[in-house]
C-alpha positions, 0 to 999 in steps of 0.5 A, spaced: 621 816 643 620 821 646 623 828 649 625 825 656 627 819 653 632 821 649 636 827 653 634 825 660 630 831 662 623 833 659 622 839 656 622 846 657 617 849 652 614 846 645 612 850 639 610 848 632 609 851 625 605 849 619 608 846 613 605 850 607 602 849 599 602 855 593 596 856 590 598 860 584 605 864 585 612 858 583 618 861 584 616 868 583 618 870 590 626 870 589 624 875 583 620 880 589 614 877 585 608 876 588 605 869 591 599 866 594 600 861 598 595 857 605 598 853 611 595 845 611 594 842 617 601 838 617 606 842 622 612 840 625 613 840 632 620 842 636 621 842 644 627 844 646 630 844 654 638 846 655 643 843 654 647 839 661 654 840 656 658 845 652 653 841 645 647 843 642 644 835 640 638 834 636 634 829 635 628 827 629 623 822 631 622 821 623 628 820 622 630 817 628 636 821 628 641 824 633 646 829 632 650 833 636 654 839 634 659 844 636 658 851 635 665 851 630 662 844 625 656 846 623 651 840 621 648 838 614 641 834 614 635 837 618 640 839 623 642 844 619 636 849 620 635 848 626 643 850 628 642 855 623 637 859 626 640 858 632 646 862 629 644 867 626 640 868 632 647 869 636 650 872 630 644 878 631 646 879 639 642 874 643 645 869 647 643 861 646 646 856 650 647 850 648 640 847 647 637 840 646 631 839 641 627 834 640 622 835 632 617 831 630 613 833 623 607 831 620 610 836 613 612 830 608 618 831 606 621 833 599 614 834 597 614 842 596 610 842 602 615 847 606 618 842 611 625 845 612 621 852 613 616 848 618 621 847 621 625 853 622 619 857 623 617 852 629 625 852 632 624 860 632 618 860 635 621 855 640 627 859 641 623 866 642 618 863 647 624 860 651 628 866 651 622 871 650 625 874 644 623 881 642 622 878 634 615 880 631 613 874 625 616 878 619 623 877 623 623 869 624 620 869 617 626 873 615 631 869 619 628 862 617 630 864 609 637 866 612 638 859 616 636 856 609 640 860 605 647 859 609 646 852 612 642 849 608 644 851 601 638 852 597 638 860 595 630 860 597 625 866 596 621 869 604 613 865 601 615 858 604 619 862 611 612 867 611 607 862 610 609 857 615 610 864 620 603 867 617 599 864 614 592 859 616 588 853 613 583 858 613 584 863 608 590 865 602 595 869 603 597 874 599 604 877 599 608 881 596 616 879 597 619 884 595 615 890 600 612 884 605 605 887 605 600 882 604 592 881 605 588 875 607 584 873 602 579 868 602 578 862 598 574 863 592 567 862 593 565 854 592 572 851 593 576 848 597 583 845 595 585 838 595 593 836 594 596 830 592 603 827 593 605 824 586 610 820 589 616 823 587 621 826 591 625 832 590 632 835 594 633 843 593 638 844 596 646 845 592 645 842 586 639 842 583 635 845 579 632 849 584 639 855 585 640 854 576 633 857 576 634 862 581 641 865 577 637 864 570 632 869 573 637 874 576 641 874 569 635 876 565 634 881 569 640 883 568 641 883 561 634 887 561 636 892 565 631 890 571 632 890 579 628 883 578 623 880 573 618 883 577 619 890 575 615 888 568 609 885 567 609 885 558 610 878 556 613 880 550 618 885 554 622 879 554 623 876 547 630 879 546 632 874 550 636 869 549 634 861 551 633 859 556 633 865 559 626 868 555 623 862 557 625 862 564 623 870 565 616 868 560 614 864 567 616 869 571 612 875 569 605 872 566 606 867 573 605 875 577 600 877 573 596 870 574 597 873 582 595 879 581 588 877 577 586 872 583 588 876 588 583 881 585 579 877 586 576 871 581 571 866 580 573 858 582 572 857 575 577 863 573 581 861 579 582 854 576 584 856 569 589 860 572 591 854 575 593 851 570 596 856 566 601 855 572 602 849 571 602 849 563 607 855 564 612 851 570 611 845 565 614 848 559 618 855 559 621 854 567 621 846 566 621 844 572 615 839 571 616 831 571 612 825 568 608 823 573 607 831 575 605 832 569 600 826 569 597 827 575 596 834 574 592 832 568 588 826 571 586 832 575 585 837 570 580 832 567 576 831 572 569 832 574 568 837 580 575 840 579 576 847 577 583 847 576 590 843 578 597 844 578 605 843 581 606 846 587 613 848 591 620 847 587 618 843 582 623 836 580 617 832 583 613 833 588 605 835 590 599 837 587 594 842 588 587 843 586 581 847 586 576 843 587 568 844 588 566 845 596 564 838 599 567 834 593 573 831 597 570 823 594 574 826 588 581 825 591 579 818 591 577 817 584 583 821 581 587 818 586 585 810 582 587 813 576 594 816 578 595 809 582 593 805 574 597 808 571 603 805 574 605 811 580 603 811 587 601 817 590 597 819 597 592 823 599 595 829 603 589 835 604 584 834 606 587 830 612 586 822 611 583 819 618 
């Protein structure tokens, strides 16, 4: 159903934002660390008009779900992200009347590709356009992050929103999540990315292990008398910590070091080695991988033409990203055949399939 069919009038504006894939720097953003994402071709699109009554009305075409919202009763599900963005703008002093919001997305949900951040940034871009709000792209990312924390229950860092707001598909975005200093960097020479869905979806909000990992990192930093784990670079410094804090902290420190090395400009082969090390660290030290994802990564890593591969996103399922030789996209079909033969059901996400 289109906007007109759902709400009975045409939209006033349309805006969109991309999902992202993170090449290196997983679980470092909420530790004030360094990340290296890029945007993916899949996008979330919103259309908006003023509501004809005193309620917000949100419709997801993907879910075929319509939610009507009063300001005193926060919604759940996809509507919580939209509602959070609106409420935070109101709390910042902007006048936002009741709205109709129609959503359609090609960003897969539950695969670690930032479908929620794409929804937040698309919504905020639409509101900025409709009401001529004096907000820059970084401010949109900051509002989107707070919407996710305060209204969706995920105590996330700012990487996803910054990537959705600022990144493109032709380069990597090197970001210092503490200072928000950033640089646009080229992909390693002779390489491009491949993203495959493991077929195992995750749900990071509320009671998942994601919030637990963040709490463990904060406790590790407290015991080490640090503002955040980003403030040390020697992984041996965490050996005084008890388990599992020692392993959690070691992952963050070594992952930051991998991002910083990659950002200096390395060969595709070295970049792939860093990705492989990142996956091992997420699997063993941070314990956010699952058997299906490990299987897919192992197939990728042993395939000729693949420089390196790893889990991407928050973990507990989701997608894998690989760095492959330019023009070797046939690798994806071969890898997927092997993965499906092992008893799983995956699909190729990037490059997009015609």
